[in-house]
matplotlib code that plots the C-alpha trace (Angstrom):
import matplotlib.pyplot as plt

x = [-44.7, -41.5, -39.4, -40.3, -39.2, -36.0, -34.4, -32.8, -34.4, -33.2, -32.5, -31.4, -29.5, -27.8, -28.9, -29.6, -29.8, -32.0, -32.1, -35.2, -36.8, -36.2, -37.6, -40.8, -41.1, -40.7, -43.4, -45.6, -45.1, -45.8, -49.0, -50.0, -49.3, -51.4, -54.3, -54.3, -55.2, -56.4, -56.2, -54.9, -57.8, -57.7, -56.9, -53.7, -52.4, -50.0, -48.2, -47.0, -44.3, -45.3, -48.2, -46.9, -46.1, -49.6, -51.2, -49.4, -50.2, -53.8, -54.3, -53.0, -55.1, -58.2, -61.0, -59.9, -61.8, -59.7, -56.7, -56.0, -53.4, -52.4, -50.1, -47.3, -46.3, -49.3, -49.2, -49.3, -46.3, -44.1, -40.5, -39.5, -35.9, -37.1, -39.7, -39.8, -41.4, -44.3, -45.1, -48.2, -46.1, -44.1, -47.3, -48.6, -45.4, -45.1, -48.7, -48.5, -47.9, -45.9, -44.2, -43.7, -40.9, -39.8, -36.1, -33.0, -32.7, -36.1, -37.1, -33.9, -36.0, -37.2, -33.7, -33.7, -37.4, -37.2, -34.2, -36.4, -39.5, -40.8, -39.3, -42.7, -43.2, -42.0, -40.2, -40.4, -38.8, -40.5, -37.3, -36.1, -34.7, -35.0, -32.0, -31.3, -30.2, -27.9, -29.4, -28.7, -27.4, -24.1, -22.4, -23.3, -19.6, -19.4, -19.2, -22.4, -20.3, -18.8, -22.0, -23.2, -26.8, -27.9, -26.8, -29.4, -32.6, -35.3, -38.3, -38.6, -42.4, -42.7, -42.0, -45.1, -42.9, -41.0, -44.3, -45.4, -42.3, -42.8, -46.4, -45.1, -42.7, -45.5, -47.8, -45.1, -44.5, -48.2, -48.8, -45.9, -47.0, -50.8, -51.3, -55.0, -55.6, -53.0, -55.5, -57.1, -53.6, -52.6, -55.7, -55.7, -52.0, -52.4, -55.1, -53.2, -49.9, -51.8, -53.0, -49.5, -47.9, -50.6, -49.9, -46.1, -46.8, -49.0, -46.3, -43.7, -46.0, -46.8, -43.2, -41.9, -43.5, -42.0, -39.7, -38.3, -36.5, -35.1, -36.9, -36.0, -37.7, -38.4, -36.6, -34.8, -37.7, -38.2, -35.0, -36.8, -39.6, -36.9, -35.1, -38.3, -39.1, -35.6, -35.8, -32.9, -33.1, -31.3, -31.5, -33.0, -34.2, -34.0, -31.0, -31.0, -34.4, -35.7, -32.9, -33.6, -31.1, -28.5, -28.8, -25.8, -27.6, -30.8, -28.8, -27.2, -30.7, -32.0, -29.1, -30.0, -33.6, -32.5, -30.0, -32.0, -35.6, -36.0, -39.5, -39.9, -41.9, -43.2, -44.5, -47.5, -46.3, -43.0, -42.2, -43.0, -41.4, -37.9, -39.2, -41.8, -39.2, -36.9, -39.6, -40.5, -36.9, -36.5, -39.9, -41.4, -44.5, -44.6, -46.0, -46.7, -45.2, -46.5, -44.4, -47.5, -46.1, -48.8, -52.6, -55.5, -55.1, -57.8, -56.6, -57.2, -55.2, -51.8, -52.8, -54.7, -51.5, -49.4, -51.9, -51.9, -48.0, -48.2, -50.7, -48.5, -45.3, -47.1, -48.3, -44.7, -42.7, -45.1, -45.3]
y = [240.1, 238.9, 241.2, 239.1, 235.8, 235.7, 237.7, 240.3, 243.6, 245.5, 249.1, 251.3, 248.5, 247.4, 244.4, 244.6, 241.4, 241.3, 239.0, 236.8, 238.9, 242.1, 240.4, 239.3, 242.8, 244.3, 242.0, 243.0, 246.7, 246.3, 244.4, 247.1, 249.9, 248.2, 248.1, 244.3, 242.6, 244.3, 248.1, 249.7, 251.4, 254.9, 253.7, 252.8, 249.3, 247.6, 244.2, 242.4, 239.8, 236.9, 235.9, 237.4, 240.8, 240.7, 240.0, 242.9, 245.2, 244.3, 245.2, 248.7, 249.1, 247.4, 248.1, 251.6, 252.4, 252.6, 250.8, 247.3, 244.9, 241.8, 239.0, 238.1, 234.6, 232.5, 230.8, 227.3, 227.9, 225.8, 226.7, 230.3, 229.2, 227.6, 230.1, 230.9, 234.2, 233.9, 236.4, 237.3, 238.2, 240.7, 242.2, 242.6, 244.2, 246.6, 247.8, 248.4, 251.8, 250.1, 246.8, 245.8, 243.3, 241.7, 242.2, 240.4, 238.4, 236.6, 237.9, 237.0, 235.6, 239.2, 240.8, 241.1, 241.9, 244.8, 246.3, 246.3, 247.9, 251.3, 254.1, 255.2, 251.9, 252.4, 249.5, 249.3, 246.9, 246.3, 245.4, 248.9, 249.5, 245.8, 244.0, 241.0, 237.6, 235.1, 231.9, 228.9, 226.8, 226.5, 229.9, 230.7, 231.1, 234.4, 237.6, 239.5, 242.3, 239.8, 237.9, 237.6, 238.8, 235.2, 234.3, 236.6, 235.0, 236.7, 235.4, 238.7, 238.6, 235.5, 237.9, 240.0, 242.9, 242.8, 242.5, 245.7, 247.6, 246.2, 247.5, 250.9, 250.9, 249.8, 252.5, 255.2, 254.1, 254.1, 257.5, 259.0, 257.5, 257.9, 260.9, 261.1, 258.1, 259.0, 259.3, 255.9, 254.2, 255.7, 254.7, 251.1, 250.7, 252.0, 249.5, 246.5, 247.6, 247.8, 244.2, 242.9, 244.6, 243.2, 239.7, 240.3, 241.3, 238.2, 236.0, 237.4, 236.9, 233.3, 232.4, 233.7, 230.6, 227.9, 225.5, 224.4, 226.6, 224.4, 223.8, 221.9, 223.4, 221.9, 224.6, 227.7, 230.2, 230.9, 232.7, 236.0, 234.5, 232.6, 235.8, 237.5, 234.7, 233.8, 230.3, 228.2, 226.7, 223.5, 222.1, 222.5, 219.3, 220.5, 222.9, 222.9, 223.5, 220.4, 218.1, 215.5, 215.2, 212.4, 209.5, 211.0, 214.3, 212.7, 210.8, 214.0, 215.6, 212.6, 213.2, 216.9, 216.0, 213.5, 215.9, 219.2, 218.0, 219.9, 220.0, 219.1, 221.1, 220.6, 223.3, 223.6, 223.6, 221.7, 218.0, 216.5, 213.0, 213.7, 215.6, 213.0, 210.3, 212.2, 212.6, 209.0, 207.9, 210.2, 209.1, 212.7, 214.2, 216.5, 220.1, 222.6, 226.1, 228.0, 230.7, 231.8, 231.3, 229.1, 228.8, 231.4, 235.1, 236.5, 239.7, 238.3, 235.1, 236.6, 237.2, 233.8, 232.0, 233.8, 233.1, 229.4, 229.4, 230.7, 228.1, 225.3, 226.6, 226.7, 223.1, 222.0, 224.0, 224.7, 221.1]
z = [90.9, 89.2, 91.4, 94.4, 93.0, 95.1, 97.9, 95.5, 94.5, 91.5, 92.5, 89.6, 87.9, 91.2, 93.1, 96.8, 98.8, 101.8, 104.8, 104.9, 107.7, 105.6, 102.5, 104.3, 105.7, 102.2, 100.9, 103.8, 103.2, 99.5, 100.3, 102.9, 100.5, 97.9, 100.4, 100.7, 104.0, 107.2, 107.4, 110.6, 112.3, 113.7, 117.3, 119.1, 118.5, 120.8, 120.2, 123.3, 122.6, 124.9, 127.2, 130.5, 128.8, 127.2, 130.6, 132.3, 129.4, 129.1, 132.7, 132.1, 128.9, 130.5, 128.0, 127.0, 123.9, 120.7, 122.2, 121.0, 122.5, 120.5, 121.5, 119.1, 120.1, 120.8, 124.3, 122.7, 120.5, 122.7, 123.6, 122.7, 122.1, 118.9, 117.8, 114.1, 113.0, 110.5, 107.8, 109.8, 112.8, 110.7, 109.4, 112.9, 114.1, 111.2, 111.6, 115.3, 117.1, 119.9, 120.5, 124.1, 125.0, 128.2, 127.5, 128.9, 125.7, 125.9, 122.5, 120.6, 117.8, 117.1, 116.6, 112.8, 112.5, 115.1, 113.2, 110.0, 111.5, 110.2, 112.4, 113.7, 115.6, 119.2, 120.8, 124.6, 127.0, 130.3, 132.2, 132.8, 136.3, 137.4, 138.9, 136.7, 138.1, 136.3, 135.1, 137.4, 134.6, 132.7, 132.9, 136.5, 137.3, 135.4, 137.4, 136.6, 135.0, 132.5, 131.8, 128.3, 127.7, 127.2, 130.7, 132.4, 133.7, 131.6, 133.7, 135.6, 135.9, 138.1, 141.0, 141.7, 142.9, 139.6, 137.7, 139.5, 138.3, 134.8, 134.8, 135.8, 132.8, 130.5, 131.9, 131.4, 127.8, 127.0, 128.6, 126.6, 123.2, 123.6, 126.0, 125.1, 127.4, 130.0, 132.9, 132.2, 131.9, 135.2, 137.0, 135.7, 136.4, 140.0, 140.7, 139.2, 140.9, 144.2, 143.8, 142.8, 145.8, 148.1, 146.8, 147.3, 150.9, 151.5, 150.0, 152.4, 155.3, 154.4, 153.5, 156.8, 158.5, 156.2, 157.9, 154.5, 152.0, 149.2, 145.9, 142.7, 139.7, 136.3, 134.3, 135.5, 135.6, 139.3, 140.4, 141.0, 143.1, 145.1, 145.7, 146.9, 149.3, 150.4, 148.9, 147.7, 144.2, 145.1, 141.6, 138.1, 136.4, 132.8, 132.7, 128.9, 127.3, 125.7, 127.0, 129.7, 132.6, 132.6, 135.0, 136.9, 137.2, 138.4, 141.1, 142.2, 142.5, 144.5, 146.9, 147.2, 148.0, 150.7, 152.3, 152.1, 152.0, 148.7, 147.2, 143.5, 141.1, 137.5, 135.2, 132.8, 129.2, 129.9, 129.8, 133.2, 132.9, 134.3, 137.3, 138.1, 137.8, 140.1, 142.8, 142.5, 142.9, 146.0, 147.4, 147.5, 146.1, 143.1, 143.2, 140.4, 139.8, 136.8, 135.1, 133.3, 129.8, 128.5, 129.0, 128.9, 128.2, 130.4, 132.2, 135.7, 134.9, 135.9, 139.5, 139.7, 138.6, 141.1, 143.9, 143.0, 143.1, 146.6, 147.6, 146.1, 147.7, 151.0, 150.6, 149.6, 152.2, 155.0, 156.3]

ax = plt.figure().add_subplot(projection="3d")
ax.plot(x, y, z, "-o")
ax.set_aspect("equal")
plt.show()
């Protein structure tokens, strides 16, 4: 055990320094070679990075015997920007057959760990073929071609039509990696995609009648839904995650509400104080939009959250 006392391994007389992520992985691999901890079963194990990706994946897997889907970042972990990987996370990643990510920089915290994974673990991103939007905040003046990866809005799944495409990407990856269950993956995905597309069509039909189009969101997570429904995001209360808006910024947003009749939305799992204060100052009610990044992990929850978002948008904009 002396060899693990610090981040340096002795390899034939030479020392080799490892990054902390690599060191943890090395510890994990030594432990797993020694038969400590849980053994990987004979089935197919998938790790989904975050709750929305888990919910999309679990609807494709839907009770297929021998296929297990685990979520990496627990939905109550708070802000992903500050997420710190735990040794148990590295263990779960290294023992999986497939890791499914959202992409567009959402999982920046996994960068080193993914580079250190055993080569047989497949890493898949669900954003393939989707048209990314720039974030509302800060660097919105970049031309998309010059945008840094961190400037893209990663919240692809809040749009049901995007979610349907992500499900197709997840299905294709699973079919390729685990062909013995191909038929079941295809059948489950077809059913779920059908439900997502039906919800998208219903959203378009309901939104067509809204006299108002402007919304102010709590954080910048609803760009794709706004694009689907031809809404204008007239402002974002918390442009920087975790930072409250200045008095000047709140005044500007009050002005936007008065001029454009913009509706104000809070989100589960994010501080509500500044948005509530804004709505109070402007004399308007507060509604909820849920990006589905916190809360329960039941497979049906994804569609329930999106249905509720439609209901709340209708209440806010349909009046």
